[in-house]
C-alpha positions in Angstrom: 0.0 0.0 0.0 1.1 3.6 -0.4 3.0 4.8 2.7 2.2 8.0 4.5 4.5 10.3 6.5 4.4 10.5 10.3 4.0 13.9 11.9 5.1 14.7 15.5 1.7 14.0 17.1 1.6 10.6 15.5 -1.0 11.4 12.9 -0.5 10.6 9.3 -0.4 13.0 6.4 -0.4 12.3 2.7 2.9 12.6 0.7 3.5 16.0 -1.0 3.0 15.8 -4.7 4.7 17.6 -7.6 2.9 18.4 -10.9 4.3 16.0 -13.5 5.1 17.1 -17.0 3.2 14.9 -19.5 3.2 13.8 -23.1 -0.1 13.1 -24.8 -1.3 11.2 -27.9 -4.7 10.5 -29.3 -8.2 11.7 -28.4 -10.0 8.7 -26.8 -12.6 7.6 -25.9 -10.3 5.1 -24.0 -7.8 6.4 -21.5 -4.3 4.9 -21.1 -1.5 5.9 -18.7 2.1 4.8 -19.5 4.7 4.9 -16.7 8.4 4.9 -17.6 11.3 3.4 -15.7 14.4 4.9 -14.0 16.5 7.3 -16.2 13.7 7.5 -18.8 10.8 9.8 -19.7 7.3 9.8 -21.0 8.3 10.5 -24.6 10.2 7.2 -24.8 6.8 5.5 -25.0 6.2 7.0 -28.5 5.7 3.7 -30.3 3.2 2.0 -28.0 1.5 5.3 -27.4 1.0 5.8 -31.2 -0.4 2.3 -31.5 -2.9 2.8 -28.6 -3.9 6.2 -30.0 -4.7 4.6 -33.4 -6.9 2.1 -31.5 -9.0 4.7 -29.8 -7.1 5.7 -26.7 -6.2 9.1 -25.3 -2.7 8.3 -24.0 -0.9 10.1 -21.2 2.8 9.5 -20.4 4.2 11.5 -17.4 7.8 12.2 -16.6 8.4 11.0 -13.0 9.7 13.5 -10.5 13.3 14.2 -11.2 13.0 13.0 -14.7 12.4 14.7 -18.1 10.7 18.0 -17.7 9.1 17.3 -14.3 10.2 19.2 -11.2 13.0 18.1 -9.0 12.0 17.4 -5.4 13.5 17.2 -1.9 12.5 13.6 -1.5 12.0 10.5 -3.7 10.3 7.9 -1.6 8.0 5.4 -3.3 5.0 6.9 -1.6 5.7 10.3 -3.1 6.2 8.9 -6.6 2.9 7.0 -6.3 1.1 10.1 -5.0 2.3 12.1 -8.1 0.9 9.5 -10.4 -2.4 9.2 -8.5 -2.8 13.0 -8.8 -3.1 12.5 -12.5 -6.5 10.9 -11.9 -8.0 7.5 -11.7 -10.5 5.4 -13.7 -7.9 4.6 -16.4 -8.9 1.9 -18.9 -5.3 0.8 -19.1 -2.1 1.4 -17.2 1.2 0.1 -18.6 4.4 0.4 -16.6 8.0 -0.6 -17.4 10.5 -1.6 -14.7 10.3 1.0 -11.9 7.2 2.4 -13.6 5.6 -1.1 -13.4 6.2 -1.1 -9.7 4.6 2.3 -9.3 1.6 1.2 -11.4 1.1 -1.8 -9.2 1.4 0.2 -6.0 -1.1 2.8 -7.3 -3.5 0.1 -8.2 -3.1 -1.6 -4.9 -3.9 1.7 -3.1 -7.0 2.4 -5.2 -9.0 -0.3 -6.9 -10.5 2.4 -9.2 -7.2 3.5 -10.4 -7.3 1.3 -13.6 -9.5 -1.4 -15.1 -6.4 -3.3 -16.5 -2.7 -3.3 -15.7 0.3 -4.3 -17.8 3.7 -4.7 -16.2 6.7 -4.9 -18.5 9.7 -6.7 -16.9 8.7 -5.2 -13.5 11.2 -4.3 -10.9 9.5 -6.1 -8.0 12.0 -8.1 -6.1 15.8 -7.7 -6.6 18.5 -9.3 -4.5 20.6 -6.8 -2.6 23.8 -7.5 -4.5 22.2 -7.3 -7.9 20.3 -4.2 -6.8 23.4 -2.4 -5.6 25.2 -3.0 -8.9 22.2 -2.1 -11.0 21.6 1.1 -9.0 25.2 2.3 -9.6 24.8 1.6 -13.3 21.6 3.7 -13.4 23.2 6.5 -11.5 26.2 6.5 -13.8 23.9 6.5 -16.8 22.2 9.7 -15.5 25.5 11.3 -14.6 27.2 10.6 -17.9 24.3 10.2 -20.4 25.1 8.4 -23.7 24.6 9.9 -27.1 21.9 8.7 -29.4 24.7 7.1 -31.5 26.0 5.2 -28.5 22.5 4.0 -27.6 21.9 2.8 -31.2 25.3 1.0 -31.3 24.4 -0.9 -28.1 20.9 -1.8 -29.4 21.2 -2.2 -33.1 17.7 -3.6 -33.6 16.0 -0.6 -32.1 14.2 2.0 -34.1 16.3 5.2 -34.5 13.6 7.1 -32.7 14.0 4.8 -29.7 17.7 5.6 -29.5 17.1 9.3 -29.8 14.4 9.3 -27.1 16.3 7.2 -24.7 19.4 9.4 -25.0 17.4 12.5 -24.5 15.7 11.0 -21.4 19.0 10.1 -19.9 20.3 13.6 -20.5 17.2 15.2 -18.9 17.2 12.9 -15.8 18.6 14.3 -12.6 21.4 12.1 -11.3 20.6 13.0 -7.7 17.0 12.1 -8.2 17.9 8.8 -9.6 20.3 8.1 -6.7 17.7 9.0 -4.1 14.9 7.1 -5.8 17.1 3.9 -5.7 19.0 4.2 -2.5 16.3 5.6 -0.3 13.7 2.8 -1.1 15.7 -0.3 -0.3 15.5 -3.2 0.3 13.8 -3.8 -3.0 11.1 -6.4 -2.0 7.7 -5.7 -3.6 6.4 -8.9 -5.1 3.7 -9.1 -2.5 1.9 -6.1 -3.9 1.0 -8.0 -7.1 -0.5 -10.8 -5.1 -3.0 -8.3 -3.7 -4.2 -6.9 -7.0 -7.8 -7.5 -7.9 -7.8 -6.0 -11.4 -6.8 -8.1 -14.5 -3.0 -7.9 -14.6 -0.6 -9.0 -17.4 3.1 -9.3 -16.7 5.3 -9.4 -19.8 8.7 -10.5 -18.5 12.0 -10.2 -20.5 13.8 -13.3 -21.6 16.1 -14.6 -18.8 18.8 -15.2 -21.4 18.7 -11.5 -22.2 19.0 -9.9 -18.7 15.5 -10.1 -17.4 14.7 -8.5 -14.0 11.5 -10.4 -13.5 12.1 -14.1 -12.8 9.9 -16.8 -14.4 9.7 -18.6 -11.1 8.2 -15.5 -9.6 5.7 -15.4 -12.4 4.5 -19.0 -11.6 4.2 -18.1 -7.9 2.1 -15.0 -8.7 -0.3 -16.9 -11.0 -0.8 -19.5 -8.3 -1.4 -16.9 -5.6 -3.5 -14.5 -7.6 -5.9 -15.6 -10.3 -6.1 -12.0 -11.6 -2.5 -12.2 -12.8 -1.3 -13.7 -16.2 2.4 -13.9 -16.9 4.2 -14.3 -20.2 7.9 -14.2 -21.2 8.7 -12.2 -24.3 11.3 -14.5 -25.9 14.3 -12.7 -27.3 13.6 -9.4 -25.4 15.9 -7.8 -22.9 14.8 -5.6 -20.1 13.4 -2.9 -22.5 10.9 -5.4 -23.8 8.8 -2.8 -25.5 11.8 -1.5 -27.5 13.4 -4.9 -28.2 10.2 -6.6 -29.4 7.6 -3.8 -29.9 5.2 -5.8 -32.1 5.1 -8.8 -29.8 4.4 -6.5 -26.8 1.6 -4.6 -28.7 0.0 -7.8 -29.8 0.1 -9.2 -26.3 -1.5 -6.1 -24.9 -4.1 -6.0 -27.6 -5.1 -9.7 -26.8 -5.2 -8.8 -23.1 -7.6 -5.9 -23.7 -10.0 -7.9 -25.9 
């Protein structure tokens, strides 16, 4: 559930929010919210957003606090990230989150059953062993501190569309390294799988291929489906952690099938 701050008299108060910058596509009547991961931005969702817009959705993709054009903040606790997202509204027809954004989508849905009718989690960052988390956090902080050029991103991901390389490079350049560091370091240990066991809305998890650096473990997927009948889990074969950029057609097809 979303955490609240403690004040001196022991009462709880809601986390302070910041007004997130957003990118929009389409005009509806469906409503979709896309949540990016660490060192990313809303504009990186361009391909899936355009697909959903063509299929009748108004699509909103925010920049998380400390990312993209959104304000920087004094604190980056999970509760505050979730509060920012919930301030964008509820009653979404579809919420899609990638990595850290998938965790935030799950937390927001757990906090408010009306938040979305359907939830899709792309290689979600739910439960990461401490040693792997520490190494991964340092990599993400370094990425925000020394952002790569679009050419470097394209060289590392030769199968990506050029627009993906450009958008990812721009997002890394816009991310605040301090915000990235606090988001990761101030929220450990990273143990959040249980939140998915509590979800009551239909939820689709699309995990990356374990042979290509997946965060989400297939074993966890099996356990989730046993514990929660609302959850379906599939592995996107051949996709790395950025499943929606590595295999965009497969991801779009899976989401389309889930919606219908």
